MARTORRO-402528 format. One record per residue (C-alpha): residue number from 1; chain; x, y negated, z negated. Coordinates in Angstrom, 3 decimals. Each point is the difference from the previous one (the first is absolute). Last residue first. Example, Ala and Ser with C-alpha at 12.3 -4.5 7.8 and 13.67 -1.06 7.14 Angstrom:
BEGIN
PT_2_A_13.670_1.060_-7.140
PT_1_A_-1.370_3.440_-0.660
// end
This chain:
BEGIN
PT_165_A_-4.979_3.993_35.170
PT_164_A_2.062_1.386_-2.773
PT_163_A_1.678_3.305_-0.774
PT_162_A_3.561_-0.100_1.285
PT_161_A_0.384_-3.621_1.030
PT_160_A_-2.216_-1.204_-2.873
PT_159_A_2.015_1.972_-2.547
PT_158_A_3.253_-1.351_1.415
PT_157_A_-1.324_-3.585_-0.146
PT_156_A_-1.131_0.476_-3.613
PT_155_A_3.474_1.248_-0.924
PT_154_A_1.599_-2.973_1.732
PT_153_A_-2.228_-2.397_-1.970
PT_152_A_0.762_1.871_-3.235
PT_151_A_3.700_-0.455_0.601
PT_150_A_2.688_2.617_0.382
PT_149_A_1.645_-0.413_3.396
PT_148_A_2.907_-1.965_-1.408
PT_147_A_0.677_0.411_-3.718
PT_146_A_0.295_-3.623_-1.170
PT_145_A_3.062_-0.620_-2.140
PT_144_A_-0.803_-1.637_-3.320
PT_143_A_0.057_-3.761_-0.514
PT_142_A_0.937_-0.905_-3.555
PT_141_A_-0.940_-3.247_-1.748
PT_140_A_1.591_-0.771_-3.372
PT_139_A_-1.473_-2.111_-2.795
PT_138_A_1.236_-3.446_-1.018
PT_137_A_-3.339_-1.720_-0.708
PT_136_A_-0.032_-1.951_3.292
PT_135_A_1.450_2.945_1.983
PT_134_A_-2.989_2.164_-0.890
PT_133_A_-2.473_-2.731_0.992
PT_132_A_1.762_-0.664_3.314
PT_131_A_0.066_3.739_0.710
PT_130_A_-3.778_0.283_-0.369
PT_129_A_-0.455_-1.942_3.255
PT_128_A_1.647_2.772_2.047
PT_127_A_-0.298_-0.915_3.669
PT_126_A_-0.240_2.865_2.482
PT_125_A_2.784_0.659_2.473
PT_124_A_1.618_-1.787_2.929
PT_123_A_0.419_-3.680_-0.800
PT_122_A_-1.786_-2.640_2.114
PT_121_A_-0.585_-2.331_-2.942
PT_120_A_2.512_0.819_-2.738
PT_119_A_-0.584_2.948_-2.280
PT_118_A_1.259_-0.397_-3.565
PT_117_A_0.763_3.692_-0.435
PT_116_A_-0.994_2.382_2.748
PT_115_A_-2.519_2.837_0.110
PT_114_A_0.201_3.109_2.235
PT_113_A_2.666_1.280_-2.403
PT_112_A_-2.649_0.998_-2.503
PT_111_A_-0.751_-1.837_-3.223
PT_110_A_1.389_0.064_-3.533
PT_109_A_-0.217_-2.533_-2.843
PT_108_A_2.508_0.596_-2.792
PT_107_A_-0.059_-1.411_-3.531
PT_106_A_-3.776_-0.225_0.228
PT_105_A_-1.603_-3.326_-0.908
PT_104_A_-3.338_1.590_-0.891
PT_103_A_-2.275_-3.063_0.370
PT_102_A_1.856_-1.708_2.875
PT_101_A_0.443_3.322_1.822
PT_100_A_-3.691_0.808_-0.403
PT_99_A_-1.122_-3.409_1.290
PT_98_A_2.397_0.184_2.970
PT_97_A_-1.188_3.476_1.018
PT_96_A_-1.322_-1.153_3.370
PT_95_A_-3.414_0.206_1.710
PT_94_A_-1.722_-0.045_-3.402
PT_93_A_-2.343_2.699_-1.297
PT_92_A_2.304_1.885_-2.374
PT_91_A_0.211_3.570_-1.298
PT_90_A_2.562_0.923_-2.660
PT_89_A_2.055_3.172_0.103
PT_88_A_2.404_1.174_-2.698
PT_87_A_2.920_2.428_-0.370
PT_86_A_0.655_0.939_3.632
PT_85_A_3.168_1.964_0.863
PT_84_A_-1.547_3.428_-0.720
PT_83_A_-2.974_-0.367_2.333
PT_82_A_-3.395_0.828_-1.494
PT_81_A_-0.548_-3.666_-0.868
PT_80_A_0.188_-0.811_3.700
PT_79_A_-2.703_2.560_0.819
PT_78_A_-2.251_-1.328_-2.760
PT_77_A_0.378_-3.576_1.242
PT_76_A_-0.736_1.009_3.608
PT_75_A_-3.100_1.882_-1.205
PT_74_A_-1.292_-3.024_-1.934
PT_73_A_0.801_-2.300_2.941
PT_72_A_-1.999_1.951_2.581
PT_71_A_1.927_1.906_2.733
PT_70_A_-0.389_-1.129_3.606
PT_69_A_0.825_-3.574_-0.873
PT_68_A_-0.715_-1.347_2.461
PT_67_A_-2.580_-0.147_2.776
PT_66_A_-0.833_-3.693_-0.564
PT_65_A_3.508_-1.318_0.657
PT_64_A_3.488_0.494_-1.425
PT_63_A_0.624_-3.000_-2.276
PT_62_A_-3.541_-1.093_-0.881
PT_61_A_-1.145_3.632_-0.032
PT_60_A_2.788_0.874_-2.446
PT_59_A_-1.031_-2.979_-2.148
PT_58_A_-3.533_1.394_-0.294
PT_57_A_1.098_3.615_-0.610
PT_56_A_2.287_-1.216_-2.765
PT_55_A_3.706_-0.468_0.659
PT_54_A_2.004_2.106_-2.442
PT_53_A_2.625_-1.627_-2.222
PT_52_A_2.423_2.762_-0.911
PT_51_A_1.861_-0.123_-3.323
PT_50_A_3.267_1.910_-0.232
PT_49_A_1.985_0.761_-3.137
PT_48_A_3.630_0.044_-1.137
PT_47_A_1.590_-1.747_2.954
PT_46_A_1.118_-0.084_3.642
PT_45_A_-0.387_3.780_0.491
PT_44_A_-3.776_-0.523_-0.150
PT_43_A_0.130_-2.022_3.225
PT_42_A_2.021_2.663_1.814
PT_41_A_-2.458_2.697_-1.060
PT_40_A_-2.927_-2.211_1.017
PT_39_A_1.492_-0.555_3.465
PT_38_A_0.784_3.690_0.450
PT_37_A_-3.576_0.896_-0.926
PT_36_A_-1.581_-2.662_2.208
PT_35_A_2.081_0.989_3.025
PT_34_A_-0.866_3.657_-0.599
PT_33_A_-3.746_-0.674_0.266
PT_32_A_-2.952_-1.306_-2.010
PT_31_A_-3.057_-0.774_2.101
PT_30_A_-0.649_-3.588_-1.209
PT_29_A_2.728_-1.369_-2.251
PT_28_A_-1.404_-3.564_0.048
PT_27_A_3.017_-1.762_-1.401
PT_26_A_1.872_-1.190_-3.059
PT_25_A_3.313_0.312_-1.756
PT_24_A_1.154_-0.623_-3.540
PT_23_A_3.057_1.147_-1.936
PT_22_A_0.336_-0.514_-3.759
PT_21_A_3.428_0.373_-1.585
PT_20_A_-0.497_0.945_-3.643
PT_19_A_1.538_-2.325_-2.565
PT_18_A_-2.234_1.351_-2.807
PT_17_A_-1.260_-3.539_-0.668
PT_16_A_-0.648_-0.378_3.748
PT_15_A_-1.869_3.305_0.021
PT_14_A_-2.243_-1.233_-2.835
PT_13_A_-0.760_-3.281_1.793
PT_12_A_-0.692_1.962_3.177
PT_11_A_-2.480_2.189_-1.893
PT_10_A_-2.124_-3.064_-0.754
PT_9_A_0.262_-1.141_3.645
PT_8_A_-0.911_3.531_1.123
PT_7_A_-3.128_-0.089_-2.157
PT_6_A_-1.139_-3.267_1.603
PT_5_A_0.839_1.255_3.492
PT_4_A_-2.404_2.884_-0.478
PT_3_A_1.285_3.572_0.230
PT_2_A_-1.080_2.336_2.804
PT_1_A_-1.264_3.463_-0.864
// end
């Protein structure tokens, strides 16, 4: 079961007192695949515990279109929590995780290598607005290698080619 942001903020204060390194990442995590697993393993290796911010069904639709997600948020949260690297999942409705990052102030914020830090206009790659928040309070941002050929969008395309209309 997902944990509320309010409870995670309380726990964060405890973890800070215990000097635990808190890692945070976020995403939709629709149709879990090897790329997700390797990404989460690499993220967890950055600290003592991993919190995953999970885009709600509504924010997933805003980001990916009306046909997504394929798997409802409660099921995606349960699947993530079943993975060894993941300690906590919290569901959020915003388009970005800026509010969560500001509230939790993780020691390490992790995203995939398809993002770029401080994107300039015309840059190749997706902007990472959360990075500015992390850098402002002295946290670390880590971009993890993207496993080519292992995205949910590519998986959906393969399914449609083989079984779709």
